[in-house]
C-alpha positions as CSV (number, residue, x, y, z in Angstrom):
1,X,111.9,-83.5,-109.8
2,X,111.4,-83.1,-106.0
3,X,109.3,-85.7,-104.0
4,X,108.3,-84.8,-100.4
5,X,107.8,-87.8,-98.2
6,X,106.3,-87.2,-94.8
7,X,107.7,-90.2,-92.7
8,X,105.0,-89.5,-89.9
9,X,102.0,-90.5,-92.5
10,X,104.1,-92.8,-94.6
11,X,106.6,-94.8,-92.5
12,X,109.6,-96.3,-94.3
13,X,109.2,-100.0,-95.1
14,X,111.9,-102.2,-96.4
15,X,109.8,-103.8,-99.2
16,X,112.7,-106.1,-100.5
17,X,113.1,-107.8,-97.2
18,X,109.3,-108.2,-96.9
19,X,108.9,-109.9,-100.2
20,X,112.3,-111.9,-99.6
21,X,110.9,-113.4,-96.4
22,X,107.2,-113.9,-97.4
23,X,108.1,-115.1,-101.0
24,X,110.5,-117.8,-99.5
25,X,107.8,-118.9,-97.2
26,X,105.3,-119.1,-100.3
27,X,107.9,-121.1,-102.3
28,X,108.5,-123.4,-99.5
29,X,104.7,-123.8,-98.9
30,X,104.4,-124.4,-102.4
31,X,107.3,-127.3,-102.7
32,X,105.5,-128.9,-99.6
33,X,102.4,-128.8,-101.3
34,X,103.7,-130.4,-104.6
35,X,105.5,-133.0,-102.4
36,X,102.2,-133.8,-100.5
37,X,100.2,-133.9,-103.9
38,X,102.9,-136.1,-105.3
39,X,102.8,-138.6,-102.4
40,X,99.0,-138.6,-102.6
41,X,98.9,-139.4,-106.3
42,X,101.7,-142.2,-105.6
43,X,99.7,-143.6,-103.0
44,X,96.6,-143.6,-105.0
45,X,98.5,-145.3,-107.9
46,X,100.0,-148.0,-105.5
47,X,96.5,-148.7,-103.9
48,X,94.9,-149.2,-107.2
49,X,97.6,-151.7,-108.2
50,X,97.1,-153.5,-104.9
51,X,93.3,-153.4,-105.6
52,X,94.0,-154.8,-109.1
53,X,96.2,-157.6,-107.6
54,X,93.7,-158.5,-104.9
55,X,91.0,-158.6,-107.6
56,X,93.1,-161.0,-109.7
57,X,93.8,-163.2,-106.8
58,X,89.9,-163.2,-105.8
59,X,89.3,-164.3,-109.3
60,X,91.9,-166.9,-109.2
61,X,90.3,-168.4,-105.9
62,X,87.0,-168.2,-107.4
63,X,88.1,-170.1,-110.5
64,X,89.9,-172.7,-108.3
65,X,86.7,-173.2,-106.2
66,X,84.7,-173.5,-109.2
67,X,87.2,-176.2,-110.5
68,X,87.1,-177.8,-107.3
69,X,83.5,-177.9,-107.2
70,X,83.1,-179.3,-110.7
71,X,85.7,-182.2,-109.7
72,X,83.8,-182.9,-106.7
73,X,80.5,-183.2,-108.5
74,X,82.3,-185.4,-111.1
75,X,83.6,-187.7,-108.3
76,X,80.1,-187.8,-106.9
77,X,78.5,-189.4,-109.8
78,X,77.4,-192.9,-109.0
79,X,79.9,-194.2,-111.8
80,X,82.8,-192.5,-110.1
81,X,82.1,-193.2,-106.5
82,X,84.3,-196.4,-106.4
83,X,87.4,-194.2,-107.7
84,X,86.7,-191.5,-105.3
85,X,86.6,-193.9,-102.2
86,X,89.6,-195.7,-103.5
87,X,91.5,-192.3,-104.0
88,X,90.5,-191.3,-100.5
89,X,91.8,-194.6,-99.1
90,X,95.0,-194.3,-100.7
91,X,95.4,-190.7,-99.7
92,X,94.7,-191.6,-96.1
93,X,97.2,-194.6,-96.4
94,X,100.0,-192.1,-97.7
95,X,99.3,-189.7,-94.8
96,X,99.5,-192.4,-92.3
97,X,102.7,-193.7,-93.9
98,X,104.1,-190.3,-93.7
99,X,103.8,-190.5,-89.8
100,X,107.0,-191.8,-88.4
101,X,107.0,-192.8,-84.5
102,X,110.7,-192.6,-84.4
103,X,110.5,-189.1,-85.8
104,X,107.8,-187.9,-83.6
105,X,109.6,-189.2,-80.6
106,X,112.9,-187.6,-81.6
107,X,111.0,-184.5,-82.0
108,X,109.2,-184.7,-78.6
109,X,112.5,-185.5,-77.0
110,X,113.8,-182.1,-78.0
111,X,111.2,-180.3,-76.4
112,X,110.3,-182.5,-73.5
113,X,111.2,-180.6,-70.0
114,X,112.7,-182.7,-67.2
115,X,110.5,-184.6,-64.8
116,X,107.7,-184.9,-67.5
117,X,107.2,-187.9,-69.6
118,X,104.8,-189.4,-72.3
119,X,102.4,-192.0,-71.1
120,X,100.7,-192.5,-74.4
121,X,100.4,-190.9,-77.9
122,X,97.8,-191.5,-80.5
123,X,98.0,-190.0,-83.9
124,X,94.7,-189.2,-86.0
125,X,93.5,-187.2,-88.9
126,X,91.8,-184.0,-88.0
127,X,89.0,-182.6,-90.1
128,X,91.2,-180.6,-92.4
129,X,93.2,-183.8,-93.3
130,X,96.0,-182.4,-91.1
131,X,97.8,-184.9,-88.8
132,X,96.9,-184.5,-85.1
133,X,98.6,-186.1,-82.2
134,X,97.1,-186.6,-78.7
135,X,99.6,-187.0,-75.8
136,X,99.1,-188.2,-72.4
137,X,102.0,-186.9,-70.4
138,X,102.5,-187.2,-66.7
139,X,104.8,-185.1,-64.4
140,X,105.0,-183.4,-60.9
141,X,103.5,-180.0,-61.8
142,X,101.3,-178.1,-63.9
143,X,104.4,-175.7,-64.8
144,X,106.1,-178.7,-66.5
145,X,103.2,-179.3,-68.9
146,X,102.7,-175.6,-69.6
147,X,106.5,-175.5,-70.4
148,X,106.0,-178.3,-72.8
149,X,103.1,-176.5,-74.5
150,X,105.4,-173.3,-75.0
151,X,108.3,-175.5,-76.5
152,X,106.1,-177.5,-78.8
153,X,104.5,-174.1,-80.2
154,X,108.1,-172.8,-80.5
155,X,109.1,-176.0,-82.6
156,X,108.5,-176.2,-86.3
157,X,106.8,-179.6,-85.9
158,X,103.9,-178.8,-83.5
159,X,101.2,-176.3,-84.1
160,X,98.1,-175.3,-82.2
161,X,99.2,-177.0,-78.9
162,X,97.0,-176.9,-76.0
163,X,96.2,-178.8,-72.8
164,X,92.7,-180.5,-73.0
165,X,92.5,-182.2,-69.6
166,X,94.2,-182.1,-66.3
167,X,93.9,-184.8,-63.5
168,X,95.6,-185.8,-60.4
169,X,97.4,-189.3,-60.5
170,X,96.5,-190.0,-57.0
171,X,100.1,-191.5,-56.3
172,X,99.8,-194.2,-58.8
173,X,103.5,-193.8,-59.9
174,X,106.2,-192.0,-57.8
175,X,106.9,-188.5,-58.8
176,X,103.9,-188.3,-61.2
177,X,101.5,-186.1,-59.3
178,X,99.5,-184.9,-62.5
179,X,98.3,-186.3,-65.7
180,X,97.9,-184.0,-68.8
181,X,96.0,-184.6,-72.1
182,X,97.6,-182.5,-74.7
183,X,96.8,-182.2,-78.5
184,X,98.7,-180.8,-81.1
185,X,98.9,-180.7,-85.1
186,X,102.0,-182.4,-86.1
187,X,104.1,-181.2,-89.1
188,X,106.2,-183.8,-90.4
189,X,109.8,-183.0,-91.7
190,X,109.6,-182.7,-95.5
191,X,112.1,-184.5,-97.9
192,X,113.6,-181.1,-99.0
193,X,114.2,-180.2,-95.3
194,X,115.8,-183.5,-94.5
195,X,118.0,-182.9,-97.8
196,X,119.1,-179.3,-96.6
197,X,119.9,-180.7,-93.0
198,X,122.1,-183.5,-94.8
199,X,123.9,-180.9,-96.8
200,X,124.8,-179.0,-93.7
């Protein structure tokens, strides 16, 4: 059988190379699509697990808040007020007993810059039952007080440190040109931390 092909009207095409080239591209595109679909499904599953975990934690917090409310309501009853007041008094006493003047001065000594010294220190309980200390320090420049604040923030024993007030000394003490009122939350060293340091 004879087949006549007119190359002018039917130019020669290498169909095998065409299918190999575009077929390979389609296969690569299909693989990429499968990878993206897998990533999307895996992300959705992970997000669902995270949502479930968040919901569990929220339920636990709500249950704890309910227990706390019930306990506070029980302690607020007239027959239990004396127990509540005694408990608050003892808790405050324990917190005050945990405050060590020696330890505070040792911690301050580690962060105190030169030409700056403590004039007075006053511990108190903050609204959230955290131990707060108010320092009155004197020095020759504001930069020293700012350095102290930075070092206290970098320490593990002081938090939320800031300068409340600044005033000129007026030459009352030689070398003390400025007086600073600084407040910070104090985090005492726990017994476990002391044991770890002693083991080292």
